LORO-862689 format. One record per residue (C-alpha): residue in one letter; y, z, x. Coordinates in steps of 0.1 Angstrom, whole numbers, plus 2048, in hexadecimal, padded with zeros to 3 digits. Each point is the difference from the previous one (the first is absolute). Layout:
// residues N
aYZX ...
END
This chain:
// residues 304
m82A6D47EC t81680D818 l807824804 s82580E7FD f800824811 h81D818802 k80582780D l7F48177E5 t8198147F1 l80681A7E0 s80A7DF7EA d7E07F4806 r7EF81E7EA e7FF7EB7DE a7EE7DF80E v7EC815816 q7F18177E7 a7FD7E57E5 v7E17F4812 t7F181F814 l80281A7DF n7EE7E87EF s7E97F181B g7E681D7FE r7FE801827 r807826805 n8047FB82B c819814808 n8157E9814 y80A7EF7E0 t8168227F9 f8217F17FA a80A821810 n7EA7FF81F l80B7DC805 v82680A802 g7FB81B814 w7ED7ED816 q8177E5802 f81080B821 w7D9801812 y7F37E07F8 y8227ED7F8 t7EE7F97DD e80D7DC7F2 v7F37FB7D9 c7FA7DE7ED v7FA8037DC l7ED7E77EC d7F97FC7DC d7DE814804 a800812820 v81480E819 v7FE7F4829 l80981B816 r8097F482A y7FC81D815 t80C7FF828 h7FA819814 e7F8800829 g8027E07FE e7E37F87E6 r8067F07E1 a7E98047E2 y8067FD7DB m7F38127DE v7FF7ED7DF c7FE8197E0 t7ED7ED7E5 s7EF8087E0 k7F37D6805 d7EA7F481C i8117F281C s8077DE7FC k7F97E4814 e8227F67FD l81081F808 l7E8805822 d80C7E0809 a81F807800 l7F8821812 l7EC7EF81C n8217E8805 d81A820800 s7EA80D81D q8007E1810 g7D67FE7FB n7FA82580B l8028147E1 v7F782A803 l7FD8097DE i7FE8257FB g7F38157E5 l7E87EF7EC e7E58147EF d7DE7F0803 d8017EE7DE q81D7EB80F v7F37FB81D m7DF7F07EF k8137E87EB l8147F781C s7E77F3818 t7F67E77DF i8207EF801 n8007E981F s7E27F6818 q8147F1817 l81082480E s7F4817816 i8008257F1 s7FA81D815 i7FD8257EE e80382380C q7FC81B7EB v81981D807 r7F08227F7 n820811807 q8147F17E6 y7EB8047E2 d81180F7E4 y7F481F7ED i8057FF7DD y7F78217E5 r8038017DB r81E80F7F7 t7EA81B7E9 d7E980A81F l81A80D813 a8138137EB v7E080E7EF l7EA80181E q7E18027E9 g7DC80180F g7EB80F81C h80D7E4819 l81F80D7FC q7F98277FE a812808822 k8217EB7F8 r8038187DB n7F882081C h81D7F6814 v8177FC7E4 h7F38247F0 r80B811822 f8217F0802 r8038097DE t7F3828805 a812805820 h81E7EB7EB p80280C7DD d8277F57F9 f7FF7E3817 e8117E37F0 y7FA7DA7F8 r8257ED7FF q80B7DB7FB l80A7F0821 t8227F77FA p81E7F881C e810823801 l7DB80980C f8027EA81C n81281681A e7E08177FB c7E57E1809 r8187FB81D r7F982280A l7DA8027FB t7FF7DD80F e80E80B822 i7E781C803 w7E97EB800 q8067E5811 e80D81A81B e7DC810800 k7F27D9802 n8167FD81F q7F681A815 n7DB7F97F6 e7F47F2825 n7E77EC7F2 e81C7EB7F1 n8097E1812 e81E7EB803 n7F37E87E5 e7F981D7E3 k823810808 e8117E07FE t7EF7F97DC i80D8237F4 d8207F8808 a8017E27ED e7F18147E4 y818815801 r81C7E1800 v7E97F37E1 m8068217EF e8257FC804 t8027DD7F3 i7EF8117DD f8138197FD s8227EB802 n7EE7E57E6 w7EF81E7E6 d8077F27E1 a8057DB80A l7D980080D g7F18117E2 m7F681D813 i7E98207ED g7FC81D814 g7F8829800 s80581F815 i7F1823805 f81781D806 i7F6823808 d81981C7FD g8187E97FA q7F67EA81F m7F07DA802 v7DE803813 a7EF7DD7F2 f80F7E17F2 t7F87DB7FA y80D7E17F1 g7F37DC7F2 a8087E37ED a7EB7E87EB v7ED7E6817 t7F07F17DB n80580D7DA d7E38187FF t80380782A i81A817813 d8027FE822 v801822813 c8167F781A v807824811 e7EE8267FF k81081B815 a7F78247FD d80481E814 r7DA7FF812 h804827808 i7FC8027DA e7DF8017F1 g7F97E67E7 a8257F7801 f7F57D9806 a7E48087E4 i81A80B7E6 i81D7E4808 n7E17E57FB q7F38157E0 q8238017F0 f80B7E1807 a7E37EF7EF e8048197DF h8257F97FF l7FD7D7802 p8087EE7E2 e7E17F67EF q8057DC806 f7F4804821 v7D97FE801 y7FD7FE828 l81180E81A n7FF7ED81E r804817822 e7FE7E781B e7EB7FF81B d7F6818819 m8077E981F g7E2807811 i80B828808 p7DA8137FF g81081F7EB l8147E97E4 r7E57EE7FD k7E781D7F9 a81C80E7E7 k8067DE7ED l7D97FD7FC s8008237F7 y8117FE7E3 h7E27E27F2 p8187E17F9 e7F47E97E1 i80D7DF81C l7FF7FC820 l8167E3800 t7F97E481B y8117F3819 n7FB7DE817 v8147EF815 v7F77D7801 h80B7EA81D i8017DC7F2 t8067DF816 k7F57DE7F5 n7E87EE810 d8067E481C 
END
């Protein structure tokens, strides 16, 4: 087997999603909107096989691969990956079960495994976020209740292109506040700028990427918005969530309302990783994820 890669483009959506949507792999990195949005950052290339999508990334001079398949990675595919990587293979985003099976394929390989906790995805049941039942979500219900009490006439609106300028306005305010934070380093500021560029790519290709979004308005002004796209047939990846941090409960209400208004086909919401940010980790854990999706980086070389 020889892998033939090409630059990922919008035209790859049907072929890629024919595999990813049915794979059962809920990793947010397989969401086609994310792949297209971040293509400029990782120089993403793709090879679509009958039962697998192989992604090849290049970032800061380093090359790595991701493989989305509902089946185990075969020896034939692993050999092809080793050949393409010239015997120094880095596989990223593997779940624990994939790593266990991978280690049994070929005893002539040297395999080093690194669990990357900062990249674990937080996956929730849609109904849990929409209804917020139970004592473990009491604090979240309180945030939503206080928001509703303070703003009884708030509006939830489906996110459509005519609202994108409002999204930009809210994002720019959020971005300015982050950039003014003395604790932000240059790498974090670069990432924020990159995220804005990704958002513009998403907005420019909204329908072609199959995006779904929602927003919250108070007195005719947007105070929160979010959007995402399917990563599998039963799971939506929440790519972005922004809110006016000065309005109590704004994040809680957009989270709850988006879950409530989603199509019922989505059993789960993937709210992506916490990137090792303590406050973000605390917030995501406080919603009690149904699944904490593991993420491993595996280095594979051939033994002499």
